[in-house]
C-alpha positions as CSV (number, residue, x, y, z in Angstrom):
1,M,-22.6,-6.6,-2.0
2,K,-23.1,-3.0,-0.8
3,I,-25.7,-1.0,-2.7
4,S,-26.8,2.6,-2.4
5,I,-30.2,3.7,-3.5
6,G,-31.7,7.1,-4.0
7,N,-35.0,8.3,-5.4
8,D,-37.2,11.4,-5.7
9,H,-40.9,11.6,-5.2
10,A,-41.6,9.5,-8.4
11,G,-40.0,6.4,-6.9
12,P,-40.9,5.5,-3.3
13,E,-42.8,2.4,-4.3
14,Y,-40.1,1.3,-6.7
15,K,-37.5,1.8,-4.1
16,K,-39.5,-0.2,-1.6
17,A,-39.8,-3.2,-3.9
18,I,-36.2,-3.0,-5.0
19,V,-34.8,-2.8,-1.5
20,E,-37.0,-5.8,-0.4
21,M,-35.6,-7.9,-3.3
22,L,-32.0,-6.8,-2.5
23,K,-32.3,-7.6,1.2
24,T,-33.8,-11.1,0.4
25,K,-30.6,-11.7,-1.6
26,G,-28.4,-10.7,1.3
27,H,-27.2,-7.3,0.0
28,E,-26.4,-4.4,2.3
29,V,-28.5,-1.4,1.3
30,T,-28.0,2.3,2.1
31,N,-31.1,4.3,1.5
32,Y,-30.9,8.0,0.5
33,G,-34.3,8.2,-1.1
34,T,-37.5,9.8,0.0
35,D,-40.4,7.7,1.2
36,S,-42.9,10.5,0.3
37,I,-44.6,11.6,-2.9
38,D,-44.1,15.2,-1.9
39,S,-41.9,17.0,-4.4
40,V,-38.1,16.9,-3.7
41,D,-35.0,17.7,-5.7
42,Y,-33.5,14.6,-7.3
43,P,-29.9,15.9,-7.5
44,D,-29.7,15.6,-3.7
45,F,-30.2,11.9,-3.9
46,A,-28.1,11.4,-7.0
47,H,-25.1,13.1,-5.4
48,A,-25.5,11.0,-2.2
49,V,-25.4,7.7,-4.2
50,A,-22.6,8.9,-6.5
51,N,-20.5,9.9,-3.5
52,D,-20.9,6.4,-2.2
53,I,-19.5,5.0,-5.5
54,T,-16.6,7.5,-5.7
55,E,-15.7,6.9,-2.0
56,A,-15.9,3.1,-2.5
57,K,-18.7,2.9,0.2
58,A,-20.9,1.0,-2.3
59,D,-20.3,-1.5,-5.0
60,F,-23.3,-0.3,-7.1
61,G,-25.9,2.4,-7.0
62,I,-29.5,2.6,-8.0
63,I,-31.2,5.9,-8.7
64,I,-34.9,6.5,-9.6
65,C,-36.8,9.6,-10.8
66,G,-39.7,10.2,-13.2
67,S,-37.8,10.0,-16.4
68,G,-34.5,8.7,-15.1
69,N,-32.7,11.4,-17.0
70,G,-32.2,14.2,-14.6
71,I,-31.0,12.0,-11.8
72,A,-28.5,10.2,-14.1
73,M,-27.2,13.6,-15.3
74,A,-26.5,14.7,-11.8
75,A,-24.8,11.4,-10.8
76,N,-22.7,11.4,-14.0
77,K,-21.1,14.7,-12.8
78,H,-19.0,12.6,-10.4
79,A,-15.7,11.2,-11.5
80,K,-15.7,7.4,-11.8
81,V,-19.5,7.3,-12.0
82,R,-21.1,5.7,-15.0
83,A,-24.8,6.0,-14.5
84,A,-26.9,4.3,-17.2
85,L,-30.5,5.1,-17.9
86,C,-32.2,1.7,-18.4
87,W,-35.8,1.0,-19.3
88,M,-35.6,-2.8,-20.0
89,K,-33.4,-5.6,-18.7
90,E,-31.6,-6.0,-22.0
91,I,-30.4,-2.4,-21.7
92,A,-29.4,-3.0,-18.1
93,A,-27.3,-6.0,-19.2
94,L,-25.6,-4.1,-21.9
95,A,-24.9,-1.2,-19.6
96,R,-22.9,-3.6,-17.4
97,Q,-21.4,-5.7,-20.2
98,H,-20.2,-2.9,-22.5
99,N,-20.1,0.2,-20.4
100,N,-19.2,-1.1,-16.9
101,A,-21.9,1.0,-15.5
102,N,-21.9,1.2,-11.7
103,I,-25.2,3.0,-11.2
104,I,-28.5,2.1,-12.8
105,S,-31.0,4.9,-13.4
106,I,-34.6,3.9,-13.6
107,P,-37.5,6.0,-15.1
108,A,-40.3,5.3,-12.7
109,R,-43.0,6.9,-15.0
110,Y,-42.0,4.7,-17.9
111,T,-41.4,1.3,-16.3
112,S,-43.4,-0.9,-14.0
113,I,-42.2,-2.0,-10.6
114,P,-41.7,-5.6,-11.7
115,Q,-39.7,-4.4,-14.7
116,A,-37.6,-2.2,-12.4
117,V,-36.9,-5.1,-10.0
118,D,-36.0,-7.3,-12.9
119,M,-33.6,-4.7,-14.4
120,V,-31.8,-4.2,-11.0
121,D,-31.4,-8.0,-10.6
122,T,-30.1,-8.2,-14.2
123,F,-27.8,-5.2,-13.7
124,L,-26.2,-6.6,-10.5
125,N,-25.8,-10.1,-12.0
126,T,-24.1,-9.1,-15.2
127,E,-20.4,-8.9,-15.5
128,F,-18.4,-6.3,-17.5
129,E,-16.9,-8.0,-20.6
130,G,-13.7,-5.9,-20.6
131,G,-11.5,-6.4,-23.7
132,R,-12.4,-3.9,-26.4
133,H,-15.0,-2.3,-24.2
134,Q,-12.3,-1.4,-21.6
135,T,-10.6,1.0,-24.0
136,R,-13.9,2.7,-24.7
137,V,-14.8,2.9,-21.0
138,D,-11.3,4.4,-20.3
139,K,-12.2,7.2,-22.8
140,I,-15.4,8.2,-20.9
141,S,-13.5,9.8,-18.0
142,C,-11.8,13.1,-18.8
């Protein structure tokens, strides 16, 4: 699977752990995130990951910032992107099952690194249920 990841200054250690897990599982990872804790602008990384989704260069995206909100808002400006803010693996599973989310947004300041790794693993291994959920997902895009 091809996965794009982007993070701001709140997420370098999260990204490192997530990328390590993804690579051990054989995924191809494109890294747009910073490796520094020096302040950067999260939209730059959100747009890079979202572009990979809209241009079919990645199957899924992972974005990380302090709250997970700002980076998700930026990513969701792109057509065909459904970035879901997740703070526990059950939310990550529902984001895939019911919303067919293609980007997971992680709030680094409100989750632990092991939680984040577990959420990403759950997100990537959960299928969209389709059916009645497809009609709802179709109504998301304008």
